[in-house]
C-alpha positions in Angstrom: 9.8 15.9 93.3 11.5 12.8 94.5 14.3 11.1 92.2 13.2 7.3 91.4 16.1 4.8 92.0 16.7 2.2 89.2 15.0 -0.6 91.3 11.9 1.7 91.3 11.9 2.8 87.7 12.3 -0.9 86.6 9.2 -1.9 88.8 7.3 0.8 87.5 7.9 -0.4 84.0 7.2 -4.0 84.9 3.5 -2.6 85.6 3.3 -1.1 82.3 1.6 -2.7 79.2 3.5 -3.0 75.8 1.5 0.0 74.5 2.4 2.3 77.6 6.2 1.7 77.2 6.1 2.3 73.4 4.5 5.5 74.5 6.8 6.2 77.1 10.1 5.4 74.6 8.4 7.9 72.1 8.1 10.6 74.6 11.7 9.8 75.8 12.6 10.4 71.9 10.7 13.7 71.9 12.0 15.0 75.1 15.5 14.1 75.3 16.3 13.7 71.3 17.6 10.2 71.9 16.3 6.8 71.3 16.6 4.7 74.4 16.8 1.6 72.5 19.6 2.9 70.6 21.6 3.7 73.6 20.7 0.3 75.2 22.4 -1.4 72.2 25.2 0.9 72.0 26.0 0.4 75.5 26.1 -3.3 75.6 29.2 -5.1 74.6 29.8 -5.8 71.1 30.0 -9.8 71.9 26.6 -9.7 73.6 24.8 -8.0 71.2 26.3 -10.4 68.5 25.3 -13.6 70.4 21.7 -12.2 71.0 21.2 -11.7 67.4 21.9 -15.2 66.6 20.1 -17.2 69.4 17.1 -14.9 69.8 14.8 -13.4 67.4 11.8 -10.7 67.7 8.5 -11.7 66.4 7.0 -8.6 64.6 3.3 -8.2 63.3 3.1 -6.6 60.1 -0.5 -7.1 59.2 -3.2 -8.8 61.2 -4.9 -10.0 57.9 -8.4 -10.7 57.0 -9.4 -12.6 60.2 -8.2 -10.1 62.9 -10.3 -11.6 65.7 -8.6 -14.8 65.5 -5.1 -13.0 65.4 -6.3 -10.8 68.3 -7.1 -13.9 70.5 -3.7 -15.2 69.4 -1.9 -12.2 70.7 -3.8 -12.2 73.9 -2.8 -15.7 74.3 0.8 -15.5 73.6 1.7 -12.1 75.0 -0.8 -11.8 78.3 -2.0 -8.4 77.1 -5.7 -7.2 77.5 -8.3 -7.1 74.8 -7.6 -3.5 74.2 -3.8 -3.8 74.0 -4.1 -6.9 71.8 -6.8 -5.3 69.5 -3.9 -1.9 69.4 -1.1 -4.5 68.4 -3.3 -6.1 65.6 -4.4 -2.6 64.4 -0.8 -1.1 64.3 1.6 -3.9 64.2 4.5 -4.3 66.1 6.7 -6.3 68.3 4.8 -9.2 69.6 7.6 -10.9 71.7 11.1 -9.7 72.0 14.3 -11.6 72.7 12.8 -15.2 72.6 14.4 -18.4 71.4 14.5 -19.1 67.5 12.3 -22.0 68.0 9.7 -20.3 70.3 9.7 -17.5 67.7 9.0 -19.7 64.8 6.3 -21.6 66.7 4.6 -18.2 67.7 5.2 -17.1 63.9 3.6 -20.0 62.5 0.6 -19.7 64.8 -0.1 -16.2 63.7 0.4 -16.7 59.9 -1.9 -19.9 60.2 -4.5 -17.1 61.6 -3.9 -15.2 58.3 -1.4 -12.6 59.7 2.0 -11.4 58.0 4.7 -11.9 60.2 8.4 -11.4 60.4 11.2 -12.3 62.5 13.9 -9.9 63.3 
């Protein structure tokens, strides 16, 4: 089996849906016993992590609420996900968008809350 280069691996990741990436991360945790996201944070310089935390936010869907269809439509619009992936995100919750500017994160949060979803910023 040929070894993938870093660029080939990144290109393959770009073609994956959020759900597929989540499944890949879970499989890496199981196979290697290491959380890849924890390694990425640990490897970044301390100042970079601190700066990223103060200027960017992650929008996290906690609960789609009673108006799930409207929330799914918004998720599709906001993330560019397909219907199946947006529904899975609405059903299971999780990160809607990561590392977005605080203003954009607040706008997304307000849109989803207006549709009845429970959202938090991390």
